[in-house]
C-alpha positions in Angstrom: 133.0 177.2 -232.9 131.6 179.1 -235.8 130.0 176.0 -237.5 126.7 176.4 -239.2 124.2 173.7 -238.2 120.6 172.9 -238.6 118.9 171.6 -235.5 115.7 169.5 -235.9 113.3 168.7 -233.1 112.7 164.9 -233.6 109.3 165.0 -232.0 107.8 168.0 -233.9 109.9 168.2 -237.0 110.6 171.9 -236.4 114.1 173.0 -237.5 116.3 176.0 -237.6 119.7 177.0 -238.9 122.1 178.4 -236.3 125.8 179.1 -235.7 127.7 177.5 -232.8 128.9 180.3 -230.6 130.0 178.6 -227.4 131.2 175.3 -226.0 129.2 172.8 -224.1 127.2 171.5 -222.6 129.5 169.5 -220.4 126.7 167.2 -219.3 126.7 163.5 -220.4 124.1 162.6 -223.0 123.5 166.2 -224.0 124.5 167.5 -227.4 124.1 171.3 -227.2 122.6 174.2 -225.3 120.4 176.5 -227.3 119.8 180.2 -226.9 116.3 181.2 -226.0 115.6 182.3 -229.7 117.0 179.0 -231.0 115.0 177.0 -228.5 111.8 178.8 -229.5 112.6 178.3 -233.2 112.8 174.5 -232.8 110.0 174.2 -230.3 111.9 173.2 -227.2 111.7 176.4 -225.2 108.9 175.3 -223.0 109.9 171.7 -222.8 113.5 172.6 -221.7 115.0 169.5 -223.3 114.2 167.5 -226.4 115.6 164.8 -228.7 117.1 166.6 -231.7 119.2 165.9 -234.8 122.0 168.3 -235.6 123.2 168.4 -239.2 126.5 170.2 -239.8 126.6 172.3 -243.0 129.7 174.4 -242.6 132.8 174.4 -240.4 135.6 176.9 -240.1 138.1 174.0 -240.8 137.5 170.4 -241.7 135.9 168.6 -238.9 138.1 165.5 -239.0 141.5 167.1 -239.7 141.5 170.8 -238.9 141.2 172.7 -235.7 142.7 173.3 -232.3 141.9 170.7 -229.7 142.0 170.4 -225.9 140.5 168.2 -223.2 137.9 169.6 -220.7 139.0 167.7 -217.6 137.2 169.2 -214.6 134.5 171.5 -213.3 134.7 172.6 -209.7 132.6 174.7 -207.3 135.6 176.2 -205.7 138.7 177.7 -207.2 141.2 175.9 -204.9 140.2 172.5 -206.3 140.6 173.7 -209.9 144.0 175.2 -209.2 145.1 171.9 -207.5 144.1 169.9 -210.6 145.9 172.5 -212.8 149.1 171.9 -210.8 148.8 168.1 -211.1 148.3 168.4 -214.9 151.3 170.7 -215.3 153.5 168.2 -213.5 152.2 165.3 -215.6 152.2 167.1 -219.0 155.0 169.7 -218.9 154.7 170.6 -222.6 150.9 171.2 -222.4 149.0 174.4 -221.7 146.7 174.0 -218.7 143.9 176.6 -218.5 141.6 177.3 -215.6 138.8 179.7 -216.0 135.7 180.8 -214.2 132.3 179.8 -215.4 129.0 181.1 -214.3 128.9 178.9 -211.1 132.0 176.8 -211.6 135.7 176.8 -212.2 136.8 174.8 -215.3 140.1 173.2 -216.2 141.3 172.3 -219.7 144.5 170.9 -220.9 145.8 171.8 -224.4 148.4 169.5 -225.9 151.4 171.0 -227.6 150.3 172.3 -231.0 146.6 171.7 -230.1 146.8 168.5 -232.0 143.6 166.3 -232.1 145.4 162.9 -231.8 147.3 164.2 -228.7 144.1 165.5 -227.2 142.4 162.2 -227.8 145.3 160.3 -226.2 145.1 162.6 -223.1 141.3 162.2 -222.9 141.7 158.4 -222.8 144.3 158.5 -220.1 143.0 161.2 -217.8 140.5 160.0 -215.3 138.7 162.8 -213.5 137.4 162.3 -209.9 133.8 162.9 -211.2 132.4 162.7 -214.7 134.5 162.2 -217.9 137.2 164.0 -219.8 135.7 165.7 -222.9 137.5 166.3 -226.2 136.8 170.0 -227.1 137.5 171.9 -230.3 138.6 175.5 -229.6 137.8 176.9 -233.1 
């Protein structure tokens, strides 16, 4: 969040600087979602998807050491399933903060290790096996 990046469309060479303002996408093999203005700037608006390169020029804290980390563990179409997973995670990780929140069409569940530590989040991501998809390491800042 807040990182300054330059995104380059590998097919056309078009590029644009932009600031990361939200998390995601949480879709395997996808690097980022662009706003309409950003997609137009790098020539992917009409195509919808494209192969891009993302160069990071500035981060709020050092990429490898700083930051607050969590694990995105699930996305559900109904709130009851999200709350059930939250309860399971709270039982398994009593010192962690488990967050459930509503997305546009989904309910998401994240687990934050004590201290938002990256190594702890990586360990959780390795051990958590969601019913569908994968657990994603997510930086909160």
